[in-house]
Every structure is written in structure tokens, then in C-alpha cells.
VOBA-1610 file (N, C-alpha, C; in pm, whole numbers, padded with zeros to 5 digits, always signed):
BEGIN
Met-00313-01291-00081Met-00182-01272+00038Met-00206-01294+00199Ser-00091-01427+00253Ser-00105-01449+00413Ser-00121-01335+00470Asn-00178-01392+00613Asn-00174-01302+00672Asn-00101-01149+00725Lys+00058-01303+00736Lys+00204-01193+00787Lys+00232-01088+00657Asn+00173-01143+00526Asn+00257-01057+00409Asn+00116-00932+00448Lys-00011-00924+00532Lys-00075-00779+00526Lys-00015-00712+00571Glu+00025-00812+00744Glu+00113-00677+00836Glu+00232-00637+00793Lys+00314-00631+00668Lys+00452-00632+00635Lys+00354-00480+00560Arg+00303-00587+00460Arg+00192-00422+00363Arg+00184-00338+00432Lys+00086-00303+00586Lys+00062-00213+00637Lys+00156-00158+00668Val+00237-00234+00769Val+00399-00166+00762Val+00454-00069+00670Phe+00455-00176+00614Phe+00536-00104+00480Phe+00493+00046+00455Leu+00342+00102+00415Leu+00311+00158+00380Leu+00311+00292+00482Ile+00285+00244+00608Ile+00300+00312+00712Ile+00481+00441+00670Phe+00553+00315+00723Phe+00690+00372+00634Phe+00674+00458+00514Ala+00634+00410+00387Ala+00588+00510+00312Ala+00588+00630+00304Val+00467+00599+00397Val+00346+00766+00343Val+00496+00856+00424Leu+00523+00779+00607Leu+00637+00895+00647Leu+00775+00965+00518Ala+00818+00853+00440Ala+00951+00863+00340Ala+00822+00998+00235Cys+00736+01006+00196Cys+00686+01118+00166Cys+00702+01191+00204Phe+00628+01231+00399Phe+00552+01322+00436Phe+00749+01432+00446Phe+00853+01292+00515Phe+00988+01354+00510Phe+01053+01438+00378Ser+01016+01342+00219Ser+01026+01417+00132Ser+01004+01539+00080Phe+00906+01617+00174Phe+00827+01725+00140Phe+00869+01788+00251Phe+00879+01750+00372Phe+00933+01828+00487Phe+01155+01875+00495Gln+01207+01771+00442Gln+01358+01831+00388Gln+01312+01982+00344Pro+01299+01945+00237Pro+01308+02058+00149Pro+01263+02189+00234Thr+01100+02173+00311Thr+01066+02277+00370Thr+01168+02321+00476Cys+01186+02234+00570Cys+01269+02275+00695Cys+01378+02368+00647Gly+01482+02316+00444Gly+01555+02373+00415Gly+01569+02518+00383Ala+01426+02552+00367Ala+01383+02669+00276Ala+01389+02737+00425Phe+01357+02666+00528Phe+01306+02779+00671Phe+01473+02823+00696Thr+01510+02741+00700Thr+01677+02763+00718Thr+01755+02845+00651Arg+01750+02832+00470Arg+01822+02944+00434Arg+01752+03122+00416Val+01580+03068+00454Val+01567+03249+00474Val+01559+03273+00537Thr+01656+03214+00693Thr+01587+03293+00833Thr+01800+03297+00845Gly+01848+03270+00695Gly+02001+03319+00685Gly+02075+03180+00803Ser+02051+03129+00877Ser+02075+02994+00888Ser+02169+02837+00786Gly+02187+02895+00684Gly+02233+02826+00613Gly+02372+02768+00620Asp+02465+02896+00719Asp+02592+02851+00765Asp+02606+02876+00948Gly+02488+02805+01001Gly+02457+02824+01176Gly+02535+02680+01180Cys+02558+02644+01181Cys+02723+02550+01168Cys+02807+02481+01085Pro+02883+02565+01118Pro+03059+02634+01055Pro+03086+02491+01028Asp+03054+02388+01016Asp+03160+02223+01013Asp+03015+02182+00996Trp+03090+02025+00937Trp+03014+01924+00901Trp+03067+01785+00915Pro+02994+01642+00961Pro+02835+01662+01037Pro+02814+01713+01131Thr+02907+01791+01244Thr+02934+01827+01386Thr+02887+01972+01382Cys+02812+02042+01478Cys+02775+02177+01469Cys+02902+02288+01566Phe+02965+02341+01506Phe+03074+02402+01632Phe+03168+02292+01727Gly+03216+02146+01640Gly+03287+02064+01708Gly+03181+01966+01775Ser+03039+01959+01780Ser+02995+01892+01905Ser+02857+01844+01803Trp+02790+01732+01820Trp+02700+01652+01836Trp+02580+01741+01808Phe+02574+01899+01880Phe+02448+01927+01928Phe+02486+02110+01920Pro+02402+02184+01914Pro+02413+02289+01863Pro+02389+02360+02001Pro+02455+02493+02027Pro+02463+02572+02124Pro+02324+02622+02152Leu+02269+02580+02263Leu+02111+02654+02304Leu+02134+02821+02296Asn+02224+02873+02297Asn+02201+03027+02306Asn+02228+03092+02119Asp+02255+02984+02039Asp+02281+03055+01845Asp+02162+02990+01795Ile+02046+03041+01791Ile+01921+03039+01758Ile+01961+02939+01556Asn+02047+03052+01492Asn+02118+02972+01354Asn+02125+02849+01362Ala+02202+02837+01473Ala+02307+02677+01497Ala+02143+02539+01513Ile+02069+02600+01625Ile+02064+02525+01648Ile+01882+02512+01534Ile+01841+02561+01433Ile+01772+02612+01308Ile+01883+02469+01184Glu+01961+02469+01197Glu+02051+02481+01115Glu+02098+02283+01142Trp+02073+02289+01270Trp+02111+02138+01284Trp+02003+02029+01368Ser+01854+02160+01356Ser+01765+02067+01314Ser+01691+02032+01143His+01753+02051+01064His+01737+02083+00942His+01823+01953+00898Arg+01959+01927+00937Arg+02067+01796+00936Arg+01993+01645+00986Thr+01926+01673+01113Thr+01860+01609+01214Thr+01700+01571+01146Ser+01660+01662+01112Ser+01552+01601+00967Ser+01616+01448+00874Gly+01720+01492+00871Gly+01737+01386+00676Gly+01824+01309+00755Thr+01907+01332+00867Thr+01902+01158+00921Thr+01777+01135+00980Leu+01686+01149+01015Leu+01568+01062+01060Leu+01507+01034+00909Phe+01534+01093+00784Phe+01436+01092+00673Phe+01572+00935+00654Gly+01687+00955+00648Gly+01750+00888+00587Gly+01686+00737+00659Leu+01696+00739+00808Leu+01697+00614+00902Leu+01484+00518+00825Val+01384+00652+00829Val+01291+00579+00739Val+01339+00482+00628Ser+01367+00571+00573Ser+01379+00562+00354Ser+01443+00385+00397Ile+01591+00386+00472Ile+01588+00244+00532Ile+01511+00096+00635Ser+01444+00211+00602Ser+01333+00121+00675Ser+01189+00039+00593Val+01195+00185+00487Val+01060+00205+00368Val+01164+00052+00327Leu+01318+00067+00290Leu+01319-00052+00117Leu+01349-00199+00199Ile+01374-00203+00373Ile+01360-00341+00404Ile+01292-00411+00397Phe+01155-00291+00433Phe+01048-00349+00403Phe+00979-00428+00282Ser+01002-00334+00196Ser+00990-00355+00032Ser+01058-00478+00004Phe+01148-00499+00085Phe+01221-00657-00011Phe+01146-00735+00078Leu+01133-00755+00206Leu+01025-00885+00327Leu+00872-00914+00265Ile+00838-00766+00113Ile+00735-00791+00038Ile+00714-00879-00069Tyr+00901-00821-00148Tyr+00827-00861-00308Tyr+00961-00951-00300Lys+01074-00940-00228Lys+01193-01044-00224Lys+01295-01075-00348Lys+01241-00949-00403Lys+01340-00966-00569Lys+01326-00794-00572Phe+01447-00786-00645Phe+01458-00617-00707Phe+01301-00627-00859Asn+01233-00496-00829Asn+01197-00542-00863Asn+01106-00385-00919Asn+01046-00260-00935Asn+01008-00125-00959Asn+01044-00035-00802Ile+00940-00134-00748Ile+00913-00064-00634Ile+01029-00059-00578Thr+01164-00185-00556Thr+01244-00173-00472Thr+01376-00127-00519Ile+01398-00124-00663Ile+01455-00036-00697Ile+01500+00121-00663Ile+01293+00178-00660Ile+01282+00267-00665Ile+01329+00347-00471Tyr+01346+00276-00394Tyr+01385+00285-00327Tyr+01501+00258-00257Thr+01516+00171-00277Thr+01682+00116-00331Thr+01780+00318-00389Ser+01709+00351-00463Ser+01796+00467-00565Ser+01744+00586-00469Ala+01609+00580-00390Ala+01640+00661-00292Ala+01759+00676-00237Leu+01766+00606-00178Leu+01822+00545-00016Leu+01935+00651-00088Ile+02000+00576-00127Ile+02181+00640-00207Ile+02180+00686-00247Leu+02034+00833-00295Leu+02057+00912-00355Leu+02014+01027-00245Ile+01987+00977-00062Ile+01950+01125+00021Ile+02105+01053+00100Val+02181+00980+00061Val+02302+00948+00105Val+02388+01062+00044Ile+02401+01089-00098Ile+02468+01161-00127Ile+02397+01311-00144Val+02264+01382-00101Val+02252+01483-00091Val+02265+01501+00012Gly+02282+01422+00143Gly+02294+01426+00218Gly+02467+01491+00261Gly+02546+01442+00148Gly+02726+01437+00151Gly+02732+01622+00062Ile+02673+01611+00007Ile+02622+01742-00109Ile+02591+01853-00007Gly+02539+01806+00078Gly+02491+01943+00205Gly+02626+01925+00296Gly+02671+01853+00377Gly+02796+01981+00349Gly+02964+01981+00291Ile+02910+01951+00156Ile+02976+02004+00105Ile+02900+02205+00096Val+02774+02194+00073Val+02774+02349+00135Val+02765+02427+00176Val+02758+02334+00297Val+02826+02460+00469Val+02968+02487+00394Leu+03043+02409+00373Leu+03197+02388+00379Leu+03285+02438+00233Ser+03148+02510+00096Ser+03157+02544+00038Ser+03133+02717+00056Asp+03135+02753+00145Asp+03045+02912+00157Asp+02949+02930+00109Leu+02825+02824+00106Leu+02696+02833+00019Leu+02714+02876-00083Asp+02771+02774-00145Asp+02836+02800-00327Asp+02649+02794-00391Pro+02627+02879-00479Pro+02516+02899-00506Pro+02461+02767-00624Ala+02559+02665-00678Ala+02585+02603-00809Ala+02538+02500-00705Ile+02601+02482-00614Ile+02624+02392-00531Ile+02490+02364-00429Arg+02436+02455-00444Arg+02303+02474-00284Arg+02206+02402-00430Thr+02170+02470-00555Thr+02115+02487-00646Thr+02066+02287-00723Leu+02231+02268-00710Leu+02272+02106-00712Leu+02136+02032-00611His+02173+02070-00471His+02150+02041-00331His+01992+02013-00295Leu+01910+02124-00383Leu+01758+02102-00388Leu+01720+02015-00500Ala+01833+02004-00640Ala+01737+01952-00740Ala+01745+01758-00687Gly+01878+01728-00593Gly+01845+01595-00546Gly+01792+01563-00436Ala+01700+01700-00360Ala+01594+01664-00288Ala+01499+01658-00369Leu+01467+01726-00463Leu+01310+01694-00544Leu+01324+01584-00610Ile+01426+01510-00635Ile+01437+01390-00739Ile+01358+01294-00593Ile+01451+01330-00498Ile+01408+01215-00358Ile+01259+01240-00378Ala+01212+01351-00360Ala+01059+01405-00315Ala+00968+01277-00426Ala+01043+01306-00556Ala+00923+01207-00696Ala+00971+01102-00707Leu+01055+01062-00626Leu+01106+00857-00638Leu+00989+00847-00539Met+01005+00948-00366Met+00871+00855-00337Met+00782+00893-00317Thr+00698+00988-00387Thr+00584+01027-00478Thr+00542+00902-00549Thr+00660+00858-00643Thr+00664+00764-00767Thr+00630+00603-00619Gly+00704+00578-00570Gly+00670+00449-00463Gly+00503+00427-00395Ile+00469+00493-00390Ile+00380+00485-00296Ile+00248+00500-00380Ser+00295+00602-00508Ser+00185+00604-00560Ser+00146+00447-00711Leu+00229+00444-00699Leu+00243+00262-00788Leu+00173+00196-00665Glu+00197+00161-00566Glu+00170+00082-00414Glu+00016+00138-00395Thr-00086+00240-00449Thr-00200+00277-00407Thr-00228+00342-00503Ile-00186+00401-00607Ile-00286+00454-00686Ile-00303+00345-00862Arg-00462+00235-00860Arg-00441+00165-00976Arg-00455+00258-01094Pro-00393+00160-01241Pro-00439+00247-01351Pro-00638+00212-01359Glu-00695+00325-01396Glu-00843+00315-01433Glu-00873+00351-01603Ser-00833+00382-01686Ser-00853+00407-01785Ser-00730+00406-01865Asn-00742+00411-02068Asn-00610+00353-02105Asn-00662+00496-02148Phe-00542+00620-02126Phe-00472+00752-02105Phe-00482+00807-02247Gly-00443+00864-02320Gly-00358+00870-02463Gly-00250+00964-02468Asn-00175+00944-02533Asn-00078+01002-02547Asn-00069+01149-02460Lys-00172+01217-02526Lys-00158+01370-02489Lys-00125+01401-02378Ile-00258+01323-02336Ile-00278+01331-02161Ile-00141+01294-02133Lys-00086+01237-02162Lys+00067+01128-02101Lys+00179+01287-02103Phe+00170+01343-02191Phe+00284+01422-02261Phe+00269+01617-02170Ile+00055+01648-02128Ile+00053+01711-02050Ile+00104+01694-01934Ala+00095+01580-01896Ala+00168+01537-01713Ala+00289+01621-01699Val+00365+01524-01763Val+00518+01501-01787Val+00510+01656-01834Thr+00474+01732-01963Thr+00550+01859-01958Thr+00534+01985-01846Ser+00407+01946-01726Ser+00365+01998-01664Ser+00457+02054-01521Ala+00496+01862-01429Ala+00581+01834-01431Ala+00752+01932-01398Ile+00770+01928-01549Ile+00888+01975-01576Ile+00882+02116-01558Phe+00776+02190-01622Phe+00731+02336-01576Phe+00727+02311-01418Thr+00681+02242-01340Thr+00699+02257-01149Thr+00880+02289-01136Leu+00880+02148-01223Leu+01090+02156-01144Leu+01163+02242-01203Val+01167+02334-01267Val+01216+02442-01363Val+01143+02541-01265Thr+01064+02561-01238Thr+01030+02700-01148Thr+01057+02678-01047Ile+01078+02561-01002Ile+01148+02541-00782Ile+01259+02552-00882Leu+01350+02539-00938Leu+01494+02516-00965Leu+01506+02701-00943Ser+01421+02710-01089Ser+01454+02893-01129Ser+01464+02989-00948Gly+01343+02965-00918Gly+01295+03030-00779Gly+01405+03036-00707Ala+01496+02904-00667Ala+01629+02892-00604Ala+01693+02982-00630Tyr+01751+02950-00789Tyr+01843+02977-00882Tyr+01839+03199-00856Met+01752+03177-00845Met+01738+03353-00829Met+01731+03430-00678Val+01739+03303-00579Val+01801+03367-00452Val+01850+03318-00398Trp+01927+03261-00505Trp+02094+03285-00433Trp+02184+03340-00491Gln+02145+03413-00624Gln+02211+03498-00679Gln+02149+03648-00680Gln+02091+03640-00512Gln+02112+03693-00445Gln+01915+03864-00530Ala+01846+03792-00624Ala+01776+03795-00735Ala+01652+03830-00625Gly+01597+03791-00519Gly+01486+03773-00429Gly+01425+03882-00415Ala+01486+03959-00338Ala+01438+04097-00343Ala+01428+04240-00428Val+01472+04194-00530Val+01508+04277-00668Val+01369+04337-00740Cys+01307+04256-00675Cys+01162+04307-00769Cys+01025+04300-00658Tyr+00993+04507-00588Tyr+00908+04538-00517Tyr+00783+04546-00566Lys+00728+04482-00633Lys+00537+04487-00703Lys+00597+04335-00739Trp+00439+04338-00709Trp+00409+04197-00822Trp+00237+04279-00913Pro+00199+04251-01029Pro+00298+04187-01117Pro+00410+04254-01202Leu+00437+04311-01170Leu+00582+04408-01224Leu+00681+04392-01121Cys+00765+04419-01189Cys+00884+04400-01127Cys+00895+04566-01063Ser+00912+04639-01067Ser+00954+04779-01014Ser+00812+04922-01073Asp+00859+05016-01009Asp+00764+05142-01135Asp+00784+05139-01256Tyr+00883+05070-01325Tyr+00949+05066-01470Tyr+00823+04960-01534Leu+00815+04963-01685Leu+00774+04839-01732Leu+00848+04706-01732Leu+01003+04736-01765Leu+01014+04644-01831Leu+01208+04640-01651Pro+01213+04550-01705Pro+01380+04518-01574Pro+01470+04642-01602Lys+01575+04672-01512Lys+01626+04739-01513Lys+01796+04749-01513His+01771+04585-01505His+01936+04522-01467His+01930+04415-01451Ser+02067+04333-01475Ser+02049+04184-01462Ser+01953+04095-01355Ser+02014+04120-01178Ser+01908+04043-01113Ser+01731+04068-01179Gln+01709+04205-01221Gln+01552+04249-01201Gln+01545+04119-01328Trp+01593+04095-01436Trp+01568+03992-01545Trp+01568+03858-01488Ile+01693+03846-01421Ile+01683+03672-01360Ile+01491+03655-01246His+01531+03736-01190His+01392+03750-01118His+01211+03722-01231Met+01239+03841-01303Met+01134+03814-01350Met+01107+03715-01472Ile+01231+03644-01516Ile+01187+03477-01582Ile+01113+03423-01506His+01196+03350-01293His+01127+03282-01251His+00980+03334-01305Arg+00953+03457-01229Arg+00784+03480-01254Arg+00723+03438-01402Ile+00775+03436-01534Ile+00749+03416-01636Ile+00741+03283-01658Ile+00791+03195-01586Ile+00811+03104-01627Ile+00675+03004-01520Ser+00674+03078-01461Ser+00570+03087-01312Ser+00441+03076-01398Ile+00392+03153-01457Ile+00325+03153-01551Ile+00277+03010-01669Gly+00351+03053-01705Gly+00390+02935-01807Gly+00345+02815-01729Leu+00380+02756-01599Leu+00300+02676-01510Leu+00207+02646-01532Ile+00175+02769-01443Ile+00039+02794-01423Ile-00051+02752-01529Tyr-00072+02864-01696Tyr-00091+02761-01849Tyr-00143+02627-01775Tyr+00007+02558-01802Tyr-00025+02428-01820Tyr-00083+02330-01675Leu-00103+02411-01589Leu-00190+02344-01430Leu-00335+02351-01448Phe-00451+02459-01595Phe-00525+02447-01673Phe-00544+02409-01793Ile-00413+02311-01868Ile-00452+02236-01981Ile-00475+02160-01895Ile-00386+02076-01834Ile-00430+01911-01785Ile-00513+01880-01755Asn-00572+01973-01641Asn-00726+01980-01584Asn-00845+01960-01660Tyr-00793+02076-01726Tyr-00909+02096-01901Tyr-00921+01940-01911Asn-00824+01918-01963Asn-00835+01767-02052Asn-00877+01653-01894Leu-00875+01664-01786Leu-00916+01554-01735Leu-01045+01551-01703Met-01065+01678-01691Met-01230+01686-01642Met-01320+01644-01795Lys-01301+01655-01872Lys-01382+01688-02009Lys-01356+01481-02040Tyr-01230+01456-02046Tyr-01238+01314-02092Tyr-01225+01182-02031Tyr-01190+01240-01864Tyr-01141+01117-01718Tyr-01173+01166-01613Pro-01311+01257-01645Pro-01362+01330-01514Pro-01382+01276-01368Ser-01413+01106-01420Ser-01414+01025-01251Ser-01286+00937-01250Thr-01226+00934-01254Thr-01033+00911-01206Thr-00996+00992-01135Ile-00923+00877-01051Ile-00845+00922-00967Ile-00729+01022-01030Ala-00664+01034-01132Ala-00562+01151-01225Ala-00676+01256-01180Ser-00799+01280-01235Ser-00896+01375-01213Ser-00881+01439-01067Lys-00894+01417-00994Lys-00937+01401-00853Lys-00832+01482-00776Ile-00650+01427-00856Ile-00573+01465-00784Ile-00505+01562-00898Gly-00602+01584-00999Gly-00543+01676-01084Gly-00606+01818-01052Lys-00762+01781-00995Lys-00768+01898-00915Lys-00707+01980-00843Leu-00662+01871-00717Leu-00567+01896-00597Leu-00402+02010-00650Phe-00328+01955-00758Phe-00270+01963-00871Phe-00262+02111-00843Leu-00424+02160-00939Leu-00475+02285-00954Leu-00473+02413-00822Ile-00518+02335-00722Ile-00495+02447-00650Ile-00465+02468-00584Ile-00300+02389-00566Ile-00214+02395-00500Ile-00120+02474-00538Gly-00126+02446-00693Gly-00009+02495-00763Gly-00057+02655-00748Leu-00213+02683-00742Leu-00211+02841-00767Leu-00200+02898-00605Ser-00230+02846-00577Ser-00195+02855-00423Ser-00009+02932-00377Gln+00051+02805-00490Gln+00166+02841-00468Gln+00268+02950-00572Phe+00130+02990-00693Phe+00221+03092-00739Phe+00085+03205-00675Phe+00039+03263-00587Phe-00007+03421-00577Phe+00058+03351-00383Ser+00130+03313-00316Ser+00170+03268-00227Ser+00357+03361-00303Gly+00363+03355-00378Gly+00500+03395-00475Gly+00472+03530-00449Ala+00338+03563-00525Ala+00270+03729-00503Ala+00270+03779-00365Leu+00266+03706-00241Leu+00260+03787-00147Leu+00418+03813-00117Ile+00559+03697-00148Ile+00643+03760-00070Ile+00684+03851-00086Pro+00677+04000-00212Pro+00700+04118-00159Pro+00588+04205-00107Leu+00515+04177-00117Leu+00362+04247-00091Leu+00354+04195+00070Thr+00422+04104+00157Thr+00435+04102+00297Thr+00597+04183+00309Glu+00645+04283+00239Glu+00745+04273+00267Glu+00831+04162+00307Phe+00867+04077+00206Phe+00955+03934+00237Phe+01006+03892+00375Thr+00898+03846+00452Thr+00893+03800+00584Thr+00927+03679+00544Val+00933+03595+00643Val+01031+03492+00672Val+00942+03345+00601Trp+00829+03379+00714Trp+00661+03257+00691Trp+00659+03238+00508Ser+00628+03380+00422Ser+00565+03372+00334Ser+00671+03301+00240Arg+00816+03331+00273Arg+00957+03256+00184Arg+00912+03126+00231Thr+00921+03073+00324Thr+00873+02977+00371Thr+00806+02834+00310Leu+00675+02942+00325Leu+00551+02900+00252Leu+00535+02853+00138His+00630+02976+00046His+00577+02934-00132His+00694+02819-00146Leu+00751+02766-00070Leu+00884+02668-00149Leu+00795+02524-00092Ser+00767+02535+00029Ser+00640+02467+00045Ser+00560+02425-00073Leu+00438+02502-00095Leu+00380+02498-00150Leu+00439+02397-00248Ala+00516+02472-00312Ala+00574+02449-00489Ala+00628+02313-00435Thr+00700+02269-00332Thr+00752+02081-00321Thr+00588+02005-00347Ile+00501+02048-00285Ile+00374+01945-00264Ile+00346+01988-00433Thr+00352+02071-00444Thr+00301+02106-00590Thr+00409+02004-00687Trp+00514+01981-00703Trp+00634+01927-00785Trp+00582+01690-00777Met+00518+01718-00591Met+00490+01617-00629Met+00357+01519-00665Leu+00274+01649-00641Leu+00161+01577-00708Leu+00168+01578-00863Ser+00234+01650-00910Ser+00223+01676-01074Ser+00325+01511-01106Val+00432+01468-01041Val+00461+01309-01012Val+00354+01203-01012Ala+00297+01272-00908Ala+00129+01151-00855Ala+00093+01146-01062Ile+00016+01290-01065Ile-00072+01203-01187Ile+00015+01178-01281Ile+00207+01203-01385Ile+00231+01112-01461Ile+00204+00930-01406Ile+00189+00897-01276Ile+00180+00775-01265Ile+00072+00713-01212Ser-00056+00827-01247Ser-00223+00765-01200Ser-00227+00804-01362Val-00142+00825-01492Val-00168+00823-01598Val-00174+00730-01622Arg-00043+00591-01606Arg+00008+00558-01673Arg-00084+00358-01757Asp+00016+00289-01813Asp-00027+00229-01903Asp-00100+00117-01809Tyr-00201+00029-01788Tyr-00235-00089-01742Tyr-00171-00195-01748Lys+00011-00223-01795Lys+00088-00335-01825Lys+00220-00339-01751Ile+00178-00156-01640Ile+00297-00148-01539Ile+00298-00165-01446Asn+00139-00184-01430Asn+00080-00175-01290Asn+00079-00387-01244Asn+00089-00446-01357Asn+00063-00582-01382Asn+00136-00726-01227Gln+00285-00597-01264Gln+00343-00691-01142Gln+00314-00656-00994Tyr+00244-00582-00963Tyr+00191-00528-00836Tyr+00024-00621-00786Lys-00060-00710-00933Lys-00111-00746-00857Lys-00117-00892-00728Gln-00023-00925-00718Gln+00008-01042-00613Gln-00033-00910-00428Thr+00014-00809-00496Thr+00012-00787-00357Thr-00177-00716-00291
//
């Protein structure tokens, strides 16, 4: 690789890392916007009270505007990483297709965000909005992982199946939690691990809440299963190292959920919970990439 291409690659990797950061930060910022009740802080879109800047005496408007501005910066970073991916590869391949898809999806999710505001925060549209953000995070994680994580071993189908299942459980855990909150069921269970003073939930909202907790337990099970298999059969691989981090962050996410009722549903505990969940999701995607076959990475040897 020429020195010129090496410099392009360095810039590309910087933007790829920034894209990963924003794909984490944007849902986190959205979570903070939601739990502070600022989702409708700006009643119109894309402006805020008819202006491109929020009123400085309205904290909810400032929070919502900051969330939107973060999304705009994310879009600019995504355009930059896409441009540099084409400057390096000069054709459509896995990397350029990933970043092209991510940019298109960012525009779509941004539009859905506008619909969320204009539809008075409809729960179904809000869930779709979050799902889109998580897919973007998966694409950005896939892009940087393909570029930086080289296959080290012939991983068996069993470990690949466990990795995919873990990612599915992570995604369902996040979306079920979001649906729970948007159905006004986030605060109906004031104890942990039980919902209330009774052994079983008493009404539908409590059942919605407890189903989310049960799904979370399924995720924890797979966190341990994948780590057991990676440490037993592939102990010195990057996948094993990512798996350990996956376990640590996943457990932290699980217990941060327990903190929510114990801390009387504070803003920081609820925001922390989704932040850790987003990182857990991105790590689950990174594990899938790290256990891929050798042949998938052959096209990147030129770099």
C-alpha cells in the first residue's frame, strides 16, 4: 500500500471510530431525551419552535435540540467515512456497501424521528425509531470490525450459532424494554427481582414489565454460554477477549436495570441502563464478525 493510501486509511479509520461513537451516543442521547420527558421539547420538526435554535429558557427544548444536532453530526461523520471508504477501495464491496447502507438508514431514521414528534410520540413509531438506530449501530460496528479484526481460527458452527443467538437476545431485550417504557409499564414494578409484594404480576402492565426481565435473564444465560465456549475452545483469540467484555458490560447492563426501581427511577439510572444496553448490542455484533470464516476477509488483504 502506498503512503498516500496509508494516510487515507488512517483518516478513514478515524471517521469509522467516530461513526461507532455516534452510533452509541445517539441512542444514549435519545434515552436521556426520553427519560427527562423532553421528547416533545421541540413541538415542530426540523425546526424548534419555528427556529433553528432552541429557546434558552426551555431546558426540554435544549435537550431535544441537542439530540437532533447530535444526529446531524452523526450524518456528517457518516458521509465522511463513506467518502474515504470509496477513496480506498474505489468500488462497491462489503465495506462501502455497509457505510452506504448506514448513511441511507441514518436519513430514514432521522425522518422517522420527525414523524415521532409529529405523531405525538406514538409508541409503535418510537420503537421503529429505536430499532433503526440499533441497526445503524450494528452496521457501524460491522464496518470497523471488518477493518480491524482479522480471523484467527476456524470457529465451528456451534459458536457462530451462539453468537447470533446472543445478538438476537440483546436486540429483543432492548426493544422489549423500550416497548415496556412506551406502554407506561416502566415504573409499575417497584421491586426487584419480583415485581411487587406478590409472587406474580397482577395486571397487564406488570406482565409487560416482567416479560422484559425474563428476556434479560435469557440474555445473561447466553452471555455465560458464549464465554464458556470461547474460553474453553478459543482462549487466546480476539473473539474470546471481546466475549469477556461482552459479559462484563452485559452483566452491568442487567444490574443497572435492577438499580432503576431501587433508585426510585432516577434519570441517571435509566439513561445508564440503555447506554450499557447499546454497548452490549455493539459488542454482540463484534463477536459475530470476529468468529467469521477466513474467506470473508480475503478481499481486505490489499489494505
